[in-house]
C-alpha positions as CSV (number, residue, x, y, z in Angstrom):
1,X,0.0,0.0,0.0
2,X,1.2,3.5,-0.8
3,X,-0.1,6.6,0.8
4,X,0.8,10.3,0.6
5,X,-1.3,12.1,3.2
6,X,-2.5,11.7,6.7
7,X,-6.1,10.6,7.5
8,X,-7.8,14.0,7.3
9,X,-10.3,15.3,4.8
10,X,-11.5,13.0,2.0
11,X,-9.7,9.7,1.4
12,X,-9.4,8.2,-2.0
13,X,-8.2,4.6,-2.3
14,X,-7.2,3.0,-5.6
15,X,-7.4,-0.8,-5.5
16,X,-5.4,-2.6,-8.2
17,X,-2.4,-4.8,-8.7
18,X,1.0,-4.6,-10.3
19,X,1.1,-4.7,-14.0
20,X,-2.5,-3.5,-14.5
21,X,-2.5,-0.9,-17.3
22,X,-6.0,0.2,-16.4
23,X,-4.8,0.8,-12.9
24,X,-2.0,3.0,-14.3
25,X,-4.6,4.9,-16.3
26,X,-6.8,5.3,-13.3
27,X,-3.9,6.6,-11.1
28,X,-3.2,9.3,-13.7
29,X,-6.8,10.5,-13.7
30,X,-7.1,10.4,-9.9
31,X,-3.9,12.3,-9.4
32,X,-4.8,15.0,-12.0
33,X,-8.3,15.5,-10.5
34,X,-7.0,15.5,-6.9
35,X,-4.4,18.1,-7.8
36,X,-7.1,20.3,-9.6
37,X,-9.5,20.0,-6.7
38,X,-7.0,20.8,-4.0
39,X,-5.8,23.8,-6.0
40,X,-9.2,25.4,-5.8
41,X,-9.8,28.2,-3.3
42,X,-11.3,26.3,-0.3
43,X,-10.7,23.0,-2.1
44,X,-10.9,19.9,0.1
45,X,-7.9,18.1,1.5
46,X,-7.8,14.8,-0.5
47,X,-5.6,12.0,0.9
48,X,-4.6,9.3,-1.7
49,X,-3.6,5.8,-1.1
50,X,-3.2,2.6,-3.2
51,X,-3.7,-1.0,-2.2
52,X,-3.0,-4.2,-4.1
53,X,-5.7,-6.7,-4.1
54,X,-3.0,-9.3,-4.1
55,X,-2.2,-8.4,-0.5
56,X,-5.6,-9.2,0.9
57,X,-7.6,-12.4,0.1
58,X,-11.0,-10.7,0.8
59,X,-10.2,-7.9,-1.6
60,X,-8.8,-10.3,-4.2
61,X,-12.1,-12.3,-4.1
62,X,-14.3,-9.2,-4.1
63,X,-12.5,-7.1,-6.7
64,X,-10.5,-9.4,-9.0
65,X,-12.7,-8.9,-12.0
66,X,-13.3,-5.1,-11.3
67,X,-9.9,-3.5,-10.9
68,X,-9.1,-0.8,-10.8
69,X,-11.6,0.1,-8.2
70,X,-11.8,3.6,-6.7
71,X,-13.1,4.1,-3.2
72,X,-14.0,7.5,-1.8
73,X,-14.1,7.4,2.0
74,X,-14.4,3.6,1.8
75,X,-17.4,3.6,-0.6
76,X,-17.0,2.3,-4.1
77,X,-17.1,5.1,-6.6
78,X,-15.9,3.5,-9.8
79,X,-14.4,0.4,-11.3
80,X,-12.6,-0.3,-14.6
81,X,-12.4,3.3,-15.6
82,X,-12.4,6.6,-13.7
83,X,-14.4,9.4,-15.2
84,X,-12.6,12.7,-14.3
85,X,-15.7,14.8,-14.4
86,X,-17.7,12.4,-12.2
87,X,-14.8,12.1,-9.7
88,X,-14.3,15.9,-9.5
89,X,-18.1,16.4,-8.8
90,X,-18.0,13.7,-6.1
91,X,-15.0,15.3,-4.4
92,X,-16.5,18.8,-4.5
93,X,-19.8,17.4,-3.2
94,X,-18.0,16.2,-0.1
95,X,-16.1,19.5,0.4
């Protein structure tokens, strides 16, 4: 698992596995949207972390056919592809 912010504000978790090109694409979208939202005046603090489904049997069973999976505050927001417009709206809604 990688993380880059403490547990404050909104938490985004990207579930995937090594070698997953869709996970790489999702990471790029998430990071771009996160940067954009946090740069807004009064933009929310958005913590980002990644977790590999290979490290947890329950996650592997639940998400193996859906990765990448994006969770916002622990709730599934998207799988397979991350829509930047929808993600930005979801983050701003929680601000």
